[in-house]
C-alpha positions in Angstrom: -46.9 93.5 47.6 -46.2 96.0 50.3 -46.9 99.7 49.4 -44.3 102.4 50.2 -45.6 105.2 52.3 -44.1 108.7 52.5 -41.4 107.8 55.0 -40.3 104.8 53.0 -40.2 106.8 49.8 -38.2 109.5 51.5 -35.7 106.8 52.8 -35.5 105.2 49.4 -34.7 108.5 47.7 -32.1 109.4 50.3 -30.4 106.0 50.1 -30.4 106.1 46.3 -28.3 109.2 46.5 -26.1 107.9 49.3 -26.9 110.7 51.7 -27.2 110.3 55.5 -30.1 111.6 57.5 -27.7 114.2 58.9 -26.9 115.4 55.3 -30.6 116.0 54.6 -31.2 117.6 58.0 -28.4 120.0 57.4 -29.6 120.8 53.9 -33.1 121.5 55.2 -31.9 123.3 58.3 -33.6 121.0 60.7 -32.6 118.6 63.5 -31.6 115.1 62.4 -34.2 113.7 64.8 -36.9 115.6 63.0 -35.8 114.2 59.7 -35.6 110.7 61.2 -39.2 111.1 62.4 -40.3 111.9 58.9 -38.8 108.6 57.6 -40.6 106.9 60.5 -43.9 108.6 59.5 -43.9 110.7 62.7 -44.2 114.0 60.8 -44.0 117.4 62.2 -43.2 120.7 60.4 -42.9 118.8 57.2 -45.3 121.1 55.3 -42.7 123.8 55.5 -40.0 121.7 54.0 -41.9 119.8 51.3 -40.8 122.1 48.4 -37.2 121.9 49.4 -37.3 118.1 49.7 -39.0 117.7 46.3 -36.5 120.1 44.7 -33.5 118.3 46.3 -34.6 114.9 45.0 -35.8 116.3 41.6 -39.4 115.0 42.1 -42.8 116.6 42.4 -44.3 117.0 45.8 -47.2 114.7 44.9 -44.7 112.0 44.0 -43.5 111.9 47.6 -47.0 110.8 48.6 -47.9 108.4 45.8 -47.9 104.9 47.1 -45.7 102.5 45.0 -45.0 98.9 45.5 -41.7 97.5 46.6 -41.4 96.1 43.1 -40.8 99.6 41.9 -38.2 100.1 44.5 -36.4 96.9 43.4 -36.5 98.0 39.8 -34.7 101.2 40.7 -32.1 99.3 42.8 -31.4 97.0 39.8 -30.7 100.0 37.6 -27.7 100.9 39.6 
C-alpha cells in the first residue's frame, strides 16, 4: 500500500470538499502556484499557513503530516 504524504493529503482534503487550488490560494492569501507546490511537496512558506489550512479543513495540524494508506483515502471516497 502506498502512503500519503503531506501534499497528497492536502489534495485529498481539497478534492473532498470540491475546492480548486485557486479557491484555497485565495482563502490563504497566497499565489495559486505556491499552493500547487505544496500539493507537489515543493513547500515554501507553508509554516505560516498551517494553522489556517488545518482550521479550514477541520483537522489538527499533525493530521496533515500523518501518513495514511491509500486504503484510508478509498474508504473516505466510498462514504460519499
